[in-house]
VEXVO-93279 format. One record per residue: residue in one letter; x, y, z of N, C-alpha, C, O in turn. Coordinates in steps of 0.05 Angstrom, whole numbers, plus 5000, padded with zeros to 4 digits. Atoms other than C-alpha are relative to their C-alpha. Last residue first. Layout:
BEGIN
AXYZXYZXYZXYZ;...
REM end
This chain:
BEGIN
X502550004998013374843888499550244975497350314970;X503150115002017874383865497750075010495749925011;X500950145021022374813837497849835000495949794984;X501249755027023775233893498249814981495849784983;X501049914974025974583940497650234982495350204975;X502650304997029674213886497250205009495350244994;X500849935027033675033890497249754989495049804981;X502149574998034175063970499349914977497249784980;X502650144993036474183961498050265002495550275000;X500650094969041974383916496950015012494950064999;X500050264980042974103853499650045026499349865042;X502350165012040974753814500849755009499049624998;X498750055025046375313852496349764997494349775011;X502349885017043075663910500149874972498449934955;X501850044984047475423968496450044975494049994977;X500450194990053075443932497249915007496249714996;X502350115013051576173923500549724991499549704968;X502649944996053776204000497950054961495450064959;X503150164973059175863995499050074996498749994973;X500050235013062876223923498049735024496149585020;X503050035033060276873953500449784997498649655009;X501749974983064876704023497750014969496049854959;X501250214992070676513980497849925017497549695024;X501250205027070477013936500049795016498349635008;X502949904999070577514002499249814975496849764969;X501549984972077177204026496549964988494949774991;X499650275007080777293959498049875020496449715009;X501250155024079177913949499149805002496949724994;X503150024990080578114028498849784978497649574983;X500949754999088777894003496649975003495549764997;X502350045028090877194027498250255002496650305020;X502050174996095077024092497150074979494849984981;X500050354990096677704094499549835001497249845010;X499350055023093278364056501449575011500849345005;X502849995029088678544095501249874970500349824948;X501550224989093878354157497549994976495949804971;X498450245012097878964126498749725003499149594983;X500149985026093079494139500949714988499849554973;X501849995013092379234209499550044970497949894959;X500650334997099179204219496849934990496449804970;X498150095020100380004191499949675009500949544990;X500449925023094780294232500449824974498849734957;X502050114990097780044299499149834965499449614954;X500150355003103580274280498749775001499549544996;X498849955021101480964271500649754995499749624976;X501849885011096880894340500449874964498949724952;X500550175013101680684386499049944973500149774959;X502050224990102881284414499949874979500249974957;X499250084969110281714419496249855004495449805027;X499150354985111281444352499850055037500549915055;X498050024983107382004323501049745010499749535012;X497750065015101682004270502749975009504349894992;X500250355013096682004326501949914978502749684979;X499350314986099982504366500049784990501549604991;X497350085008098383144304499849745012499049554998;X499149815020090882944316503850044995505249844992;X497749804981088982534377502650174976505050214978;X501049834990081582474348502950045021503050195041;X501649575006083882354282499350105025499150345024;X497849795015088181804295499750195002500950405009;X498949954963082581384352502950234986504150385001;X501449754984078681484287501250045018501150265029;X499749845004083881054247498750295008499450525002;X497649974986084480564298500850294988502150465000;X501049884967077580414296503550175000504050345016;X502049935004076980344213500350195021499850435021;X500049995018082879864214499050285005500850445011;X497649964989081179494266501750274994502950395012;X501249924977073979384236503050125006503450324992;X501849855014077679214166499150195024499850435024;X498549815009082678814196499050214984500550344971;X498050024975077378364235501850204989501450405003;X501349754976072278374177501850195017501950435016;X500949655019076078074119499650205025500850405032;X497049935022079777494151499550254985501050414974;X498049934978073877344193501750175000502050375015;X500649714995070177204129499950165020498550365021;X499349825018074776694113498450345001499150574995;X497149914989074276374170500550264987501150484995;X499549884980066976294165502550185001502850425007;X501949675001066476154092500150065032500450305030;X498049835015071175614109498550204995498950405009;X499949664988068175294170502150224971504050384973;X503349964985065674494153499850324997497750434989;X502149945024072274554115496550055001494850164988;X498049855012077074664180499049994963500050144946;X497849925000072974304232499750164968497650204956;X500150115023066574144247503050014976503149934953;X502650155011065674234312500349904973499849664969;X500150214991072274624334497249755001497249585019;X497150035008072675114267500449705024501249485014;X499750155016065775154286502449894984502349704968;X502250234979065975454355501549824972503649704972;X499050174996072275884314498849705021499949505031;X498150085015067576164266503249765012504449585000;X501250175017062876344308501049834988500249604990;X499950174984068376624363498049884987497849664998;X497450015004070777154299499449785016500649595006;X498950205019063377264286503249885000503949754979;X502050264997061777464359500549864977500949624979;X499750344979068077844361499049714994499949494990;X498450275025065978164286502049875029503449665027;X499850205021059878374320501149964996500849734990;X502050184987062078734394499149774971499949534973;X497350204991068179114345499049745014500049525011;X498150145021063079414301502249805018503149585012;X500750205019058579624352500549864978499149704968;X500850194981064079974396498649774982499849574974;X497350064999066680334333499349775020499749535014;X499050165009059780564322502249844998501949674980;X501450295006058580814374499349764990498649544998;X500150324975064781104386498649905007499049735024;X497350335013063781354315500649935017500949695017;X502150195024055981694333503049805000503249565003;X501350034993060082104391498749744988498549535000;X498350134984065382394358498949825013500649655018;X501150234999060682754309501449775009501349564996;X498650085030065483324303497249745001497249734977;X498449935027066183474372499649834978500749614975;X503549914998062483174445500550194978499150384982;X502050185012068982714449496150154989494050064981;X500150105035073283324439497849794993496449784973;X498950155010070783664505499849854975497849804962;X501750284995066784224498502849824992504349854973;X501150034972070084984506498849754996496949795012;X502349845005072385054424497749975022495349965016;X498949865032077584534436496450115010494550025023;X502649825014077984104494500750054983502749974971;X499649825023082283404511497550174991495450074982;X498049784981082482924575499450184979497850314992;X501449824974074882644541501750165022500850305039;X501749794996076982474481498050135013496150285009;X498349715007084482304490496150154996495650385001;X499349984989080781744530501750234988502850385004;X501449944980076381534488500850175033499350245051;X502349705004080581544435498650055013498050285010;X497949785009086581094472498850154991499450374999;X499749994962080280564502501750234999501150405016;X503349864999077880604420501050035028499950235036;X499349685011086380454402496250105014495950345018;X497749764982086579934460499850264978500450494985;X500749894967079979564436501350165009500350355021;X501949745006082079594359498649965030497150155033;X499349675004088279304379497650164992497750414992;X498249774982084878754416502150214980502950394994;X501650004979080478534360501350205023501150455026;X500249705008086378584312497750015017498350225027;X498149724999088777974357499650264991500650455003;X499849864977082577654347501950105019501450235040;X502549844993082977654279500250025026501350235034;X499449805002090377354285498050174995498750404999;X497849864987089076814323500350234984499750415001;X500849974983082976614284501250175026500150345040;X500349815013087176564215497050225032496150455031;X498749754993091376094256499050344987500250554990;X499849844979085675694267502550224996502450445007;X502949994983084175574199500350085018499950335018;X500049865008092275704162497050035021496950225037;X499449734980095375144187498650314999499450455018;X500150044971091074564164500650215024499650275046;X501650094996090174914103499449885029497749965045;X499449524985097075154101496549934993496350054971;X498549784971098374354106499850255006500550385026;X500450224980093674064047500650185027499350345040;X501249855000096674564002498449905028498350035049;X499049714995103574324013496350205002496050415015;X501450044982102073574009499450365007497650455021;X502949945018105573483937497750005019495649925011;X499149895018111973093972495950094983493949964978;X500650225028109972744040500550234962499150424965;X502050185007108572934102500749864978500249634972;X501450004984113173584116497649794987496049884971;X501949855010119973594070498249865017499049645026;X501649844990125373484106496750114992495350285002;X501249994973127172774104498650275014497250275034;X502850025012129072884023497049985039494750045044;X500850245002134973154049497350004994495850194997;X500450164978136373874034499849685002500149594980;X501550165005140174283979499249775026500949645037;X501050074972138474963961500449755010498149665010;X499050424991141974923890500649975025502749885034;X498950185021140175753896502549775008504449755022;X500250424993134075943949501549994971500150004951;X500150185033133476793947500849745011501549715035;X497750285000130677094000499549874986497549754979;X499350095020127177794016501849814997504049855007;X498049995020125477964083499149864980497249714981;X501150155016119678094142503550134975504750344973;X498549925024122678254215498749844966498549594966;X501950105017121778014271501149994968502749874954;X497850025005127978454320498949744985500549564985;X497049984992125878974287498249855030496349965042;X500450094976119479144252501449865017499749715027;X499050185015120679374198499349795024499249555026;X500450204974115879934203501649814985501649794960;X498250034987116580434138500749855026502949935034;X500949785008110680244097501550135028500250145049;X502449955000112479634116498050145016496550115035;X501849784985119379554110497549974988497149914965;X501149735010123178994077498050205015496050085024;X502549914971129578724092499050184992499850404984;X501049684987133778524034498849895020498349655027;X498749875024137377933998498450315013499050545006;X501649825001137477464056500850204987503050294990;X498849764993141676854022497550235008495650234992;X504349834986138976124025501950275006503650275024;X501549925017144875783977498450205019497350405009;X498149975012149475364039497749994971496849774964;X499750145023143875224087501550094979499850244969;X497650055011144675644146500549834978502949794974;X499449855010137575754158502050004991501850054967;X498349884981135575054162501050224982501450204958;X497049875005131174914107501250095023500350315029;X498149854990125274494117501949975001503149765005;X497950264986119974384055501850175028501850425029;X498949824969112674514046503149855009503749645021;X498250294965111774053982501150285019503050435015;X498449904970107274373922500449865017499249665025;X498550005019103674013854502550085016504850005009;X498950324994098073663889503350084991505049904992;X498749994972094074253885500449885009499349815029;X498049694993094874373816499650075026500550275036;X501449785004094573653789500850225022502750225037;X502150134988101073383774497350215007497350455002;X500450085019105773643717497149825014495549695002;X502449895016108274143759498449904979497350064964;X500550135030111673703808498250094982496049974978;X499650345012114773933857500449944979502349914963;X501250195018113474753867501549774992503449814977;X498650015026115675003930498949824979498149594983;X501950155020113275243996501349984975502750164967;X500749865029118075434043498349864980498749624974;X501950045008118575354127499250074972497650264970;X501349885016125075654146498449774988499749604976;X500550225020128975364209498350334974498350584978;X498550125003134275874255498749764968500049684950;X502350145021130776464265501849764987503249844968;X499450374991135776654330497849874980496549684988;X496050025009137777364293499749655010501149465003;X500649994981130577514277502449815001503349654984;X498349804990129777754210502849985045504450125057;X497450125015127477214174502150125011504550075010;X499050054995121277194218502649975002503949875020;X499949924975116477334156501049845019500349605016;X499850214988118077194090501150145031503150255039;X501449894981115777824053499649605015497749455014;X499649674980119677593998498249965014496949755010;X502849934985120576913959501550285019503650365027;X500049804978126376703909497250035015495249935004;X502449775000127876093869500150175011502250175022;X499049755015132175493872497250184996494950114994;X501749835011130974913919500050174979498950014964;X498349705008133674203910498550224996496850224978;X501449765014131173623949501750314997503050465012;X500049634994135473043964496950124991495050004979;X500149954967135872333974499850275012499750375035;X498050224981135872193901497849975030495549905036;X498450145005133372873868501549785012503749825021;X498450164999126873243887502749844985501949814962;X499250245018126173873861501349795014503749795017;X499650224982122674333909500349844981498249744971;X500550325004122174953855501149885018503249995025;X497550144994120675633864498349705008496349595016;X498450145010114775833827502449985009504050004991;X496550134982109075863866501349934986500949694980;X499249865019102376053818503749945012505849925000;X498950275017097675513857502250194973502050124950;X497950244988097975913916501450004988503850054989;X501550285005093076473878502449885005504349944990;X502250084988094877153923498749734989496949625003;X500550174980101577103901497149865018496749655031;X502349964982101577333837498949835021497349655020;X501550115009108677223816496650145010496450335025;X501050095028114777403806498050054997497450184977;X499649845010115977683883499050074975497850274970;X497749875025114177143917499950204991497650294995;X500649845019110576953978501650064980503950144988;X503550225018110476184014499950294976499250234953;X499949955029116476254062498649844986498249604984;X501750075014114676254134501150054969500950294962;X499849845018121476374183496849844989496249635001;X500450055014122876064258498850184965498350414971;X501749715009125976284321498949934969500750044957;X500549975036129675794364498050184998496650285015;X496650015005130675664442500950134971503050254967;X498749775008124075794454502050154988502550374979;X499249854975121475234482501650165002503250175021;X501449914989116875134431501050045030499850125050;X502349845007120575214377497450045028495850225031;X499449635011126274784400498750235007499150375027;X499649874970121574304419501150214996500250444997;X502049974977119274244352500250125023499250335031;X501249655002125174364305498050105024498150305038;X497749735001129773794321498350284995499050515000;X498049935001125573274345501550285003502150445021;X500249874972119873474317502250015018503150235024;X501249815002122273364254499750215019500450445022;X497549885004124772684266499950335000501750435014;X499150184971118172344300503650245003504850345022;X498250314978116172654239500350035022499650245033;X498050125004111273294220501149775009500149665028;X499350205017103973354209503049844997503449634985;X501150135025100773644247500149804984498749614978;X502750274987104073764306498949824989498749584994;X498950294995109874014255498549845027498849615035;X499350165021104774484221501849754999501749554984;X502850255008102074674282500949874985500949624989;X500550234979109474924306497949814998497849585005;X498950155003109575364244500349715008500449504996;X501250155025103475574256501749884983500949754964;X502150155005105775884321498849834987497549654999;X499150214975112476124306497949825015498749595022;X500550305024109676514240500549765022499549535019;X500450185033106576814280503450164999504650355009;X499949765021107677014357499849804978500049554979;X502450105008104876484420499350124962497350104947;X498450315028111776424455496749934981495949704976;X501650314995107776844508501449774982501149524979;X499150104969112077364509499149805000500349605007;X497050095019112577344421499549975041500449755050;X499550295013105677524429501849865004501349624999;X501950324991104777974479500249774989500349554999;X498650084976109378534458500149755005501849575003;X499850175017104578824399502449815011503449674993;X496949924997100578924465501049894978500349664974;X499249704984093178994459502150065004502650305008;X500749785025092678374405501250205010503350294999;X496849955019094877964467500050174985501550354990;X498249874981088477994503502750094984503750314977;X501449754995083777804431502650125030504250305022;X498549795028089277264423499250225007500850385016;X496750024992086676954498500950224985501350444994;X500149724988078877154476503549995011504750215014;X501549855006080076584421499850315010500350524997;X497749745005084276104456499250304992500350485004;X498250054979077575694480502350285007502350475022;X501249854989073375764425501250125031500750335043;X499149655019080075544381497650105025498850255040;X501749935016080674874437500450294985502150464992;X503049824990086074954489498650004970499650144953;X500449845021091874474492496450095008494550025022;X501150155022093974024560499250324977499650554986;X498750145010097874184612498249784978498149544974;X502150155007093474514671501449684971500949444972;X500650154969097775064668498149894995496449984980;X500249824982100675274587499249905041501049775052;X502049774992105474984560499450035020500650035041;X499349685012112874674540497150145014497650335029;X497249904986113273994582500050204984502450244983;X499250064974106973804596502650154998503750285015;X500449854981103774194529500449915037499350035055;X498549765006108773794487498750255023500250405036;X498149904978107073154508500850175000502650195016;X497750244994101673034454501150115032499950255048;X496749925000099373784431501349655018503549635029;X497550005023094973534382502450035010504650005000;X500250205004087873394422502550014974502249924952;X500750294985087574114439498649724987496349724979;X503150065000090874614406499349795011500949615014;X499150215004097474964430496949855009495649855030;X501949975019096075754432500249664996499849664972;X501950015008098375884489498149884982495749844986;X501250195021105175634484496549934999495349734990;X497850085020107075954561498949784959497949554960;X501349855026102576384605502150044977503050234965;X501650075023104575804656498450134975496950014959;X503049974992106376334710499049764982496649804979;X500350144974113976084702496649995011495549815025;X499350175013114376254619499349775043498549545047;X502250185010111276844635499949735004497949625014;X501150024990116777074676497249914999495749835017;X498750274977122876714636496450115018495149905020;X499850195000119077094579499249795028497449655038;X502850045002119377774607498249765001496449735017;X501850044968125577614622497550005011496449905031;X498250414995128477424548499250105026498549885034;X502450285015123878114519501049735019499349555026;X502649994979127478614579497449664986495849504995;X498750104980134278374545497749965024497549795042;X500149794974132878754480499449725025498049545017;X500249994982133978174423499350115028498949955047;X499650294991138178374363498149995027498550195040;X499750255000136878764308500149655026499849415025;X503149914991135679404331499149704997497449585010;X502050205014142879404340497949954997497149925020;X500950364989144679894382499249924969498050034950;X498150154972146980634347500549675006502249524997;X497850205000145280724285501549955015503849845014;X497749824984141481444303502449824976504149934961;X500349775002134381314274503350054997504250184978;X501750065024134080504279501250274986502650244966;X498550155011137180554350500249994960502349964947;X496749855006133381114363500849924987501050014964;X500849825017126580664340504050235001505750274985;X499550155036128880114376500750144986502950124975;X497750074999129480584449500849794970503049794958;X498949755011122280864426502949915001503849944979;X501349925032119280084421502150334998503650354979;X499350165014122679984491500150034973502250064961;X497249985010120680574519501149924995503250054991;X500349795020112580454496504450015006506049954988;X500749935030112479854519500650154990501850094969;X497049985018116779874592498649964965500449994948;X498149704997110879964635501949894990502849735007;X500849784996105679614592501350125007501750344995;X499049985028109078894596500350244994502650314988;X497850085010108778764664502650144988504950214992;X496850044976103778914701502149984994503850025012;X500749804995097579014644502750195029503450415037;X499649835025100478534604500350215016502450345017;X496849964993101378104665499650144984501450294992;X498949924985094378124674503050105014504050225033;X500649724983091878044623500850225010501150465004;X497749835018094377434608499250315003500750485013;X498749994988091777164676501950194976503850354979;X498949884970085477294669502350155002502650395006;X499949735002086077034597499450245021500150475018;X496949955008088276394641500650354982502450514986;X496849914979083376344685502750094980504850204984;X501349824977076676404641503350195006504550405001;X499349805021080375934588498850275017499950475009;X496250005010081375444648500750284986502450454992;X498849834967073875624667503250034999504750215005;X499850264984071275364591501150195034501150445037;X497150194992069775864546500749925021500650115037;X498649974968061876024535503549854996504149624988;X498049854994060876134457500850045031502450215039;X499449914972055075604453502750145003504249985014;X497249885003051475484385501350075026499850235036;
REM end
């Protein structure tokens, strides 16, 4: 295995880090504070996109730091029209360090047009969308002129088992009719959200993994209603947000089904593999930022006549954080390399492993950073409370830890089944 990034990936990663340091970091704290004050005081609408973000996007795009997530081999003309320097997509291994760099900042993925769920929804359209669907939604998504939402989880069922989804997407003639309710619909709060990718039950009598469909639903379709915006431990993540959305006799053309009825699970697997690498590496970037803040605090503050770094086992905790971050990064690079070389099915256990490991490591490192900051670590003066919440949420998003651990265990145990070569070898002995 070879985890060496291409020269182009090295160049782009350095350009992203420089842009974050010089363009985003100087305004990020003030922008978040202004958004928080707007929410608390009822002043400016926190759900409107700050002008500074639009300006940052324009600067990033001018430097070719745009749609960096576009995958190699699937970009077609899109990378040339809307993409990065060089006009081609990147492998998962090449994009991984870029994703880590963007994890340093809450704003960076959006500034580079690489944020979830838009990047995942764009990949759905790239891989499975019809020419009509791409023209209507993919082009403006890659242009940054619209945003999207992803609607899968439901409040009435255990959504850790995606086969439980009960919102119906019934084919009636040349239409699809949707009825039901979703929640944690990511991106629905954005003022420019214009389309939802909705998973619905089409044929309850089909085999379990062929019952559901992915349907593209324009945000302004009659019967689509945002019932409420949901906070994550007090954070609403304006202006993106997560919402509870009801669908009442929502009718869209049959051509809005992605790839055809019954293919939702196939699409989800194609979408989630690379997306989990993106999430995991952003968690590593977030953990790196937390460790950076912890070390700065530990060296700049003293108590009982000694630097905080020298008190209470903090040196050991710093060492453990470094070891955990570096180990998990290698785990993610291995998963990215396997996705590139053997595909999603061949990297099933590795992708599930990083989905468990990365947010847990990030949460632990952030928790330590909060502790060494004392009361300040709980406040909005530092990004740590928001970072901890983000890491905790990712342990549920795209499948809870327990589901992914089960996948890893299932793959591992299969090596020892009575039909495996390993077991046959042992029996022969």
